[in-house]
N, C-alpha and C positions, 0 to 999 in steps of 0.2 A: 633456646639459644643462651649462651653465657655472655652476659655483658662484660666487657673488659673494663676493669676499674683500677686506676692507679693514680694517686695524687700527683706524682711526678711522671709526666708522660714520657715513655721511653722513645728514643730516636726512631725505632722501627715503626712507630705510629705517627710519623710525619712523612708526607709524601708530596711530590709535585703533581701527582696524578689527581684525577677527580674522584677516585675511589681508593679504598685500601684493600689490597688483595686478601681474600679469605674472610672479609668482614662485610656486613651490611651497615650502611649509614642509617641510623634510626631517628636521628635528630640533628639538625643544623643549628649551631648556636651563634653564627655570625662571624664577622671578620675579627681576627685578633692580630696584634702587631707588636713588634719590638723595635724600638728606635734607639740608636746610639749616635752621638755626635762626637767626632774625633778631629783633632788637629795634629799637625806635625810639629814636633819640638824643633828648636833651632839646632840642637845636636843631631837629631834625626835627619834634618835637611842637609846638614853638613856631611854626615856619613853617607847619605844617599847620593849627594853630589859627587863624592869621591867614587862611589860605585858607578855612577853614570859616565865618568871619564873612561872607565875600562869597558863599558857596555855590558849587555847581557841582563839577566834578571836582577832587579834591584831588591835584594832580600829584605832590607829594612822596611820598605814600603809594602812588600808582599806580606810580611809578618804583621804589620799594622792593619792591613786590609783584612787579613784572615781573623785576627782578634776581634775587629769590629763586627764582622759577619757572625762570628761565633757568639759574641755578646748579644747581638740583636736577635739571633735565633733562640738563645736561652730565655730572653725576656719574652719573646712571642710564646714559647712553650709554657712559661709560667702564667702568662695571660690566659692561654687556652685552659689550663688547669683551674685557674681562678674562676672562670665562667662555667665550669662544670664539664668541660670537654675531656675526652680520653684519647683523642686523636686530632690531627690537623691535616687537612687535605689542601691541595692547590697552593702549596708553599712557594713563595716568590721573594726575590730580593730586589731592592732598588737603591740607588745612591744619588744624592744630589749635593753639589757643591754650594754651600750656603753663602760663603764668602771665600776669598782667597785663602787656601790652606785649611779650611774648615769644611768637613764633609759629614752629611747625615747618611747613615746606613739604615735602611728600613727592611725588616723581614716581616712578611705578612702571609696570612692564609685564612682558611675557614675552619673554625673550631667545630668539631662534630662529636657526637656520641655514636660509637660503633659497637656492634655485637658480632661475635664470631659466627660464621656460617656453620650450620650443622654438617658433620662429616658424612 
């Protein structure tokens, strides 16, 4: 079996499933996480407030949330590589409002070492 090695874990080696298709988990390295804390700026709140008047998707907040999730994911993937993993399984997100207008976004999963299954 060929062990997959890559210091920067590619996105296809992260999954919400408990296994990675076409691979065997040969070692579990434990929980890895990425945490980002974001706040809305006064200008962002004003712009979002204007969008709320008209209803629909509030794109300023959507963009902020997507950026926070992406940053947390990238930190988690770097953490997985730092502990020697070449994949992350059982990936999840969580968010908690720490105080009014300040939110923590957490991305976590289990860092693993996988090998390709023989063809």
